[in-house]
N, C-alpha and C positions, 0 to 999 in steps of 0.2 A: 291138893286140894287147895290150899291156901295160895298155891301160885296162880290158880285157875280164878278166884274170887278177888282178888287184888295183887296184880301183877308186881308192882313197885314193891310193896310189901313182902311179897312171897318169895321175890328174888332175894332181897334183902336177909329175910328168915336164912334161905339157903345157903346164902353166903357165910352167913353167921355160922352156922351149924358145920359148914365144911373145913370151918376156921377153928372152931371149938375143940382143943385137944382133949377134952373131958368126955366127947362123943366116942364111941366105937367108930373105927378107921372105914368099917365097911358104910355105915351111915353118914359118915363124912364124903366119902367118895360118890354116894348116891346123890347127897345135896350139891356137889359140885358139877354133876352128870345134869341135874336137873337144871342149873343156873346154865350150864353150857347148851343146853336144849333150849333155852329161850333166847339165845345169842349173845348171850353177856359172856365176853372174853375171859372174865375172872373165873369162869366154870373150867373152861379149858386148862389154864395157868393153874387151877389148883389139880386136876389130872393129872397135869405134866409132873407137878411136884410130888404127888403120891407116887407115879409109877418110879419116879427116880429116887425116892426114899428108901433107903437100905434098912430103915427101922420099920418101915410097913410089913407087915406078914406078904410072903410071896404071891400068894394067889391073888391078894389084893392087887398088888403091884401089876401083874399080869392082867387082872380086870379092870384096871385103870386104863391101860394099852388098848385092850379090846374097846372099851369106850371112847377112846380116841380116835381110834381107827373108824368105828360106828359113824362118828360126827365127820368124819372126814378132814380132821385137823391136819395140816399142812406139816408137822413135827411128828404126828404118828410113827412114819417110818424110822424115823433118827431114835426116837423114843425107843421104839421096839428093838433097833439093832443093838442100841445100848445095855438094854436088859437081857438080851441075847447073849451077849459077851461077858455078863456077871458071871465068874467061877461058881459062884454059889448057888445058880439057878439049877433046881432039880431038872430030870430028864422030862418031868411030866409039863412043869413051866416051859421048858424049850418046846415041847411039842404043841402044847397050847398056842404058842407065838409062831410057829411054825404053820400053823390053820390061818393065820392073818394072811389076805391076800397080797399086803404089803412085806410081808416078812422077810422077803429076799431082798437083799441090796442091790442096788441098781447101777 
């Protein structure tokens, strides 16, 4: 809502939330996604960071990859392949990644 009212302030606020370690990871990922939707590259950079962070809960890492794919980010395939290679990834996580049209390596 704040992004719609005052875009510059809203984007800055969303970026601050994405960077705030005190916020839950899901909230931070959502803030990064809103930032990326506004064509601010910092949002996609944050999503890439979340997807690659082994300390982030698996389902949220997978969600970050899905969001990157939805945005059409050029690194979505790479980060998807990286996460799929993680030996700790559950079969459920792998199945979710396979559903992405870009999940197949070219």
